[in-house]
VMD Tcl script that builds the backbone (N, CA, C; Angstrom):
set m [mol new atoms 132]
animate dup $m
set s [atomselect $m all]
$s set {name element resname resid chain x y z} {
  {N N UNK 1 A 30.100 -25.758 4.333}
  {CA C UNK 1 A 29.333 -24.936 3.409}
  {C C UNK 1 A 28.129 -24.322 4.115}
  {N N UNK 2 A 27.407 -25.126 4.900}
  {CA C UNK 2 A 26.231 -24.583 5.579}
  {C C UNK 2 A 26.626 -23.554 6.617}
  {N N UNK 3 A 27.827 -23.692 7.194}
  {CA C UNK 3 A 28.288 -22.717 8.171}
  {C C UNK 3 A 28.383 -21.331 7.577}
  {N N UNK 4 A 28.905 -21.225 6.363}
  {CA C UNK 4 A 29.011 -19.925 5.698}
  {C C UNK 4 A 27.628 -19.387 5.338}
  {N N UNK 5 A 26.728 -20.257 4.915}
  {CA C UNK 5 A 25.367 -19.822 4.584}
  {C C UNK 5 A 24.677 -19.290 5.837}
  {N N UNK 6 A 24.900 -19.951 6.968}
  {CA C UNK 6 A 24.296 -19.503 8.220}
  {C C UNK 6 A 24.852 -18.138 8.605}
  {N N UNK 7 A 26.178 -17.963 8.478}
  {CA C UNK 7 A 26.787 -16.669 8.793}
  {C C UNK 7 A 26.225 -15.575 7.899}
  {N N UNK 8 A 26.070 -15.870 6.622}
  {CA C UNK 8 A 25.521 -14.883 5.687}
  {C C UNK 8 A 24.080 -14.544 6.032}
  {N N UNK 9 A 23.290 -15.554 6.385}
  {CA C UNK 9 A 21.883 -15.331 6.730}
  {C C UNK 9 A 21.763 -14.497 7.999}
  {N N UNK 10 A 22.587 -14.801 8.995}
  {CA C UNK 10 A 22.540 -14.036 10.244}
  {C C UNK 10 A 22.984 -12.601 9.996}
  {N N UNK 11 A 23.999 -12.404 9.176}
  {CA C UNK 11 A 24.464 -11.057 8.855}
  {C C UNK 11 A 23.368 -10.259 8.146}
  {N N UNK 12 A 22.684 -10.900 7.210}
  {CA C UNK 12 A 21.597 -10.223 6.494}
  {C C UNK 12 A 20.457 -9.880 7.447}
  {N N UNK 13 A 20.128 -10.802 8.345}
  {CA C UNK 13 A 19.051 -10.573 9.313}
  {C C UNK 13 A 19.425 -9.414 10.239}
  {N N UNK 14 A 20.668 -9.424 10.713}
  {CA C UNK 14 A 21.120 -8.367 11.617}
  {C C UNK 14 A 21.078 -7.006 10.924}
  {N N UNK 15 A 21.507 -6.971 9.660}
  {CA C UNK 15 A 21.490 -5.708 8.911}
  {C C UNK 15 A 20.059 -5.200 8.771}
  {N N UNK 16 A 19.141 -6.090 8.442}
  {CA C UNK 16 A 17.745 -5.697 8.295}
  {C C UNK 16 A 17.173 -5.227 9.626}
  {N N UNK 17 A 17.574 -5.874 10.708}
  {CA C UNK 17 A 17.042 -5.536 12.027}
  {C C UNK 17 A 17.590 -4.221 12.561}
  {N N UNK 18 A 18.835 -3.891 12.222}
  {CA C UNK 18 A 19.472 -2.736 12.839}
  {C C UNK 18 A 19.529 -1.499 11.957}
  {N N UNK 19 A 19.338 -1.654 10.676}
  {CA C UNK 19 A 19.425 -0.507 9.776}
  {C C UNK 19 A 18.074 -0.260 9.134}
  {N N UNK 20 A 17.629 0.957 9.245}
  {CA C UNK 20 A 16.353 1.323 8.645}
  {C C UNK 20 A 16.455 1.226 7.124}
  {N N UNK 21 A 15.494 0.570 6.550}
  {CA C UNK 21 A 15.434 0.444 5.099}
  {C C UNK 21 A 14.463 1.508 4.586}
  {N N UNK 22 A 14.999 2.584 4.006}
  {CA C UNK 22 A 14.178 3.695 3.558}
  {C C UNK 22 A 13.116 3.306 2.545}
  {N N UNK 23 A 13.395 2.281 1.769}
  {CA C UNK 23 A 12.459 1.857 0.740}
  {C C UNK 23 A 11.423 0.875 1.275}
  {N N UNK 24 A 11.539 0.510 2.563}
  {CA C UNK 24 A 10.645 -0.504 3.117}
  {C C UNK 24 A 9.875 0.091 4.297}
  {N N UNK 25 A 8.572 -0.079 4.281}
  {CA C UNK 25 A 7.751 0.380 5.395}
  {C C UNK 25 A 8.099 -0.436 6.643}
  {N N UNK 26 A 7.961 0.146 7.825}
  {CA C UNK 26 A 8.307 -0.587 9.055}
  {C C UNK 26 A 7.590 -1.934 9.174}
  {N N UNK 27 A 6.324 -1.981 8.821}
  {CA C UNK 27 A 5.587 -3.248 8.913}
  {C C UNK 27 A 6.165 -4.290 7.951}
  {N N UNK 28 A 6.551 -3.846 6.757}
  {CA C UNK 28 A 7.156 -4.766 5.791}
  {C C UNK 28 A 8.518 -5.256 6.279}
  {N N UNK 29 A 9.288 -4.352 6.900}
  {CA C UNK 29 A 10.585 -4.741 7.439}
  {C C UNK 29 A 10.395 -5.780 8.546}
  {N N UNK 30 A 9.418 -5.561 9.408}
  {CA C UNK 30 A 9.113 -6.511 10.481}
  {C C UNK 30 A 8.713 -7.874 9.895}
  {N N UNK 31 A 7.870 -7.851 8.880}
  {CA C UNK 31 A 7.445 -9.103 8.250}
  {C C UNK 31 A 8.621 -9.843 7.627}
  {N N UNK 32 A 9.547 -9.118 7.028}
  {CA C UNK 32 A 10.741 -9.748 6.451}
  {C C UNK 32 A 11.599 -10.382 7.537}
  {N N UNK 33 A 11.715 -9.720 8.674}
  {CA C UNK 33 A 12.466 -10.290 9.788}
  {C C UNK 33 A 11.813 -11.576 10.279}
  {N N UNK 34 A 10.502 -11.577 10.363}
  {CA C UNK 34 A 9.792 -12.785 10.789}
  {C C UNK 34 A 9.988 -13.929 9.795}
  {N N UNK 35 A 9.910 -13.621 8.505}
  {CA C UNK 35 A 10.131 -14.658 7.487}
  {C C UNK 35 A 11.535 -15.223 7.580}
  {N N UNK 36 A 12.516 -14.341 7.763}
  {CA C UNK 36 A 13.904 -14.803 7.865}
  {C C UNK 36 A 14.084 -15.680 9.097}
  {N N UNK 37 A 13.480 -15.300 10.204}
  {CA C UNK 37 A 13.581 -16.100 11.418}
  {C C UNK 37 A 12.900 -17.455 11.235}
  {N N UNK 38 A 11.768 -17.480 10.572}
  {CA C UNK 38 A 11.061 -18.747 10.329}
  {C C UNK 38 A 11.863 -19.675 9.426}
  {N N UNK 39 A 12.588 -19.095 8.476}
  {CA C UNK 39 A 13.346 -19.907 7.514}
  {C C UNK 39 A 14.673 -20.382 8.065}
  {N N UNK 40 A 15.140 -19.789 9.170}
  {CA C UNK 40 A 16.421 -20.182 9.746}
  {C C UNK 40 A 16.213 -21.410 10.605}
  {N N UNK 41 A 17.002 -22.424 10.355}
  {CA C UNK 41 A 16.895 -23.664 11.121}
  {C C UNK 41 A 18.213 -23.875 11.868}
  {N N UNK 42 A 18.170 -23.853 13.202}
  {CA C UNK 42 A 19.403 -24.066 13.964}
  {C C UNK 42 A 20.028 -25.419 13.637}
  {N N UNK 43 A 21.321 -25.426 13.587}
  {CA C UNK 43 A 22.025 -26.669 13.358}
  {C C UNK 43 A 22.213 -27.012 11.893}
  {N N UNK 44 A 21.764 -26.131 10.990}
  {CA C UNK 44 A 21.949 -26.413 9.561}
  {C C UNK 44 A 23.044 -25.576 9.010}
}
mol reanalyze $m
mol bondsrecalc $m
mol representation Tube
mol addrep $m
C-alpha cells in the first residue's frame, strides 16, 4: 500500500516540478515542492 502512495507522491512532485502551474506563482510552486520533499520519507 505504501509503495503505491510513494509512486503517487513522486508523480505529483514530478508534475509540479516539470509543468508550469499557471495559477501558481513561481515562488509558491517552489514552496510547494519544498513542502512535498519535506513530507516524503524514504523507505515508507
